[in-house]
N, C-alpha and C positions, 0 to 999 in steps of 0.2 A: 354758329360757325360751320357746323357740319353741312348745312344746306348749301353754303357757298361752294364747298368742295364737291358735293353731290352734283350741283348744277354744272360746275365746270367739267366734271366727267361726263355727264349726260350730253353736254353741248360740244364736247370734243369731236372734231371732224377728222382727225388724223392721228397716226401714231406719234408724231412730234407734239401734238396738242396734249395727248395723255402723258407723254414724258415730261413736259413742262410742269404739269400738275404734280407728278411724282417728285421732281426735283424741288418744287416749292414746299411740299409736305416734309421731305427729308430735311431740308434746311430749317424749317420751323421746328420740327420735333427733335432733331439730332444736332442741329447747329453745324452741319457739314454739307459740303457740296463739291462737285467736281465738274469741270467742263471738258470739252473736246471729245466726247464720246460719239461713237457711230453705232448705228443699228443695222445689223445684217439679218436678212430673212433667208432661211434655208430649209430645205426638206431634210429634216433630221430623222425621218422615219416615224414609225408608229410603234409604241411600246405600251400595250394595255396594262401590263402589271407594273413595270418600272417606268412610270411616266417621265417624259423628257420634254419640258415646255420651252426651255431656253438655257443659255449658259453665258457666263462671263469668264474669260481666261485671265488669270492674274498676270499683270505685266503688259496687257494690251489695252486698247481703248475701244474695243468692239463688244457690244452686247449682241448675242445672236438669238433670234426667236425661231422656233420651229413652226413652219407654215402649216403643217398637218393639223394640229389642234385648232388653228384658226379656221381652216376649211371645214373641219368636223363641227365646230360650233355653229357655223352658218347653216349647216344642214340640220342640226338638232335643236339648238336653242340660241337663236341670234342675239337675244337680250343678254347673253353671257359674254359677248365679244368684248365690250369695253371693260367690264369688271375683270375679266380674265387677263386682258392685255395690261391693265393697270397693275394687277397682282404680279405678273411675271416681270414687268419692267421695274417695279418697286423692289422686288427680290434681287434682281440682277444688278440694279443700281447700287443697292446697299453692299453687295459683294464688291462692286467696283471701287467703293470707298475703303476697302481693305478689311472688311469683315468676312472672314472665310469659314467660320464655324456654321454649319448648316442649321443646327438647332437654334443658335443665337439669331441668325438672320430670319428664320421663320417666326421666331418670337417677336422680333422688331417689326416685321411686316404686319403681323396680326395686330400688334398694339397701335401702330401708325394708322392702319386701315380702319380699325374699330373707332379710334379717336376722331378721324377725319370724316368718315362716311356713316358711322353708326353700325351697331352689331348686326342689324337685320339686313344690311346691304349685301348684295350678291358678292361683292369683292371681299367683304369681311367673312362671309360664309366660306368662300374659296380658301381664304387665308387660314380659317379655323380648321378646315378639313378638306383638302383638295381631292382626296379619294372619293368623296361623295359625288364629285363632278366628273370622274374619269369617263363615264359612259358618254358624256357630251364632249369630251376632249380627245378621246382616242377611239379608233375603230376597234370594235370588240373582236377578240379571238384571232387577231392578225398582228404579227410582228414582222416588220421589215425595216431594212436600212438601205437607203439608196446608194448606188455606186457613186453618184455625183451629187453632192448636197446642193450645188447651184447657188452659192451665196450671192445675194443681191443686196447692195447697200441702199438704205432709205435716204433719199435726199432731204436736206434741211432738218435732220433729226434733232441735233443739239443746238437749238437756235441761240441760246444765250452765250455760246462760246464763239460765235461769229465775230471776228474782230475787224472786218473790213466793211466799207460802205459800197453797196452795189448800185 
């Protein structure tokens, strides 16, 4: 079964493709789902010690990804892009389901990722210890926070919640 999920992640062409995989895995493993989410991309700055990849604010329907790590990955290790995005979307999606305890969410993310993709997969390695990947996710020795985050919404993010026919 893990090969199917690996293949789906490898063949994903967009953030919505990766998110559909995340939702499918969470439904299978936790029996929970949620529709109507949006994805915002923003410049949340660079934090080499206190890494900040994304967030979900309780009571909203927006997951926000930090664009800076995505940019850094493309410069250092492009093969980390999909596993990293998968990891952050899975983490924030579980928060969106009402799980707020950070340690509990990290544990769930690791278990789901290991089960679906295998322990040696990059996404599982990130879930096991994201600190090992910081040098590929954050610019070293530089901390900054932008004046304007410039939130951009990703079109067609949560496909399964579309209730109209185009």
